[in-house]
N, C-alpha and C positions, 0 to 999 in steps of 0.2 A: 523515391521513398514511398513506402506502403502507406496508404490511408488507413487510419484507425477509426473505427466506428465508435461513436459515443452516444449517450442517451440524454434526454432532457434533464434528468437528475444531475448528470455530469455538468451540463451547462449552467443550471441554476446554482449548484454548489460552487462552481468556479467563479461565477459572477458575484456571489454574495460577499459583502464587505464586513459582515458581522464577525466579531471575535470568536463567537461560539455558533456552530451550525448544527442543527438537529435534523436529520433526515428520517422521515417516517414513511413506512410502507410495508406491505405484506411480503411474504416470501416471493422471490423472483422479481421484485420491483427495481432491481439494479442498484440498491443502496451501496452494498459492499463493493460491487464491481466498479461503480463510478468513483467511489472514494479511493479505491486502489489505483485507478487510472490517474487520478489527481495527484496522489502521493508519488507515483512513478514520474509524473511530469515534473514535480518539484525536485525529485532525485536527479533528474537529467538536466534541468535548467538552472537551478540555484546552486549556491556554493556554501560549504561549511554549515550544513544543516544536519540536525539529528531528528529523526522521525521515529516516534514510539508507536507501536501497534500492540495492543494488549487485549486479553480476554481473561475470564475468571480462572481458567485452568489451561495448562500448556497443551494437553491433548486436544482440547476444543480449539485452541489457537492454531495448532498444527493442521488440523483437518479443515480449517476454514481460511482464515486470513493469510497464514503463511503459504499454504498451497496456492491460493488465489494470486498473491503478489508474485511468487516465484514463477507460476505459470504464465502470467502476463509478461514478466521480464523475458522469459524464453520466447513467447509468441512475438514480442516486439524486436527480438534479436539483440537485446541489451544484456541478458544474463551472461555472466562470466563466472565459472565455478571457483576461480581464484579469489573472487570478491565475496564469496559466500562463506562466512565462518559459521559452520554448523555447530561447533562447540559453544559459541557465545550467542548463537541465534541472531546474527547480524548479517546485513548485506551492505557493502560499501560501493559507491560509484561517484565520480566527480567530486571528491572531498566531502561527500555526504554519506550518511549512514542511516539505514533503517534498523531499528532494534525491535525484536519480537520478544515479548515477555508476558508472563501471566501474573495476575494479581495475587495468586497464592505463593509467588516467589518473593514478593515485596515484604 
């Protein structure tokens, strides 16, 4: 199995037991990347979970979080196009689902 590189942000976030976690840092500090890795880990290891990922607008979501998560799923060999519902902006795996939505849709 291929080894996946992670950052200190990933380790700190993964080890944190708090209900709410706030990651602070500048551009390129790996906040989004590390969180995406953790959510993909949950997607693969847990069962019956719904994970919501949102941004203010859908164009912003598509250009950032959606592209990042789908890219990582492909890089890790997990992505299956049959599990990606582009109409509903969801990705399902192991009885889990990631839902991508914007706050202007709510």
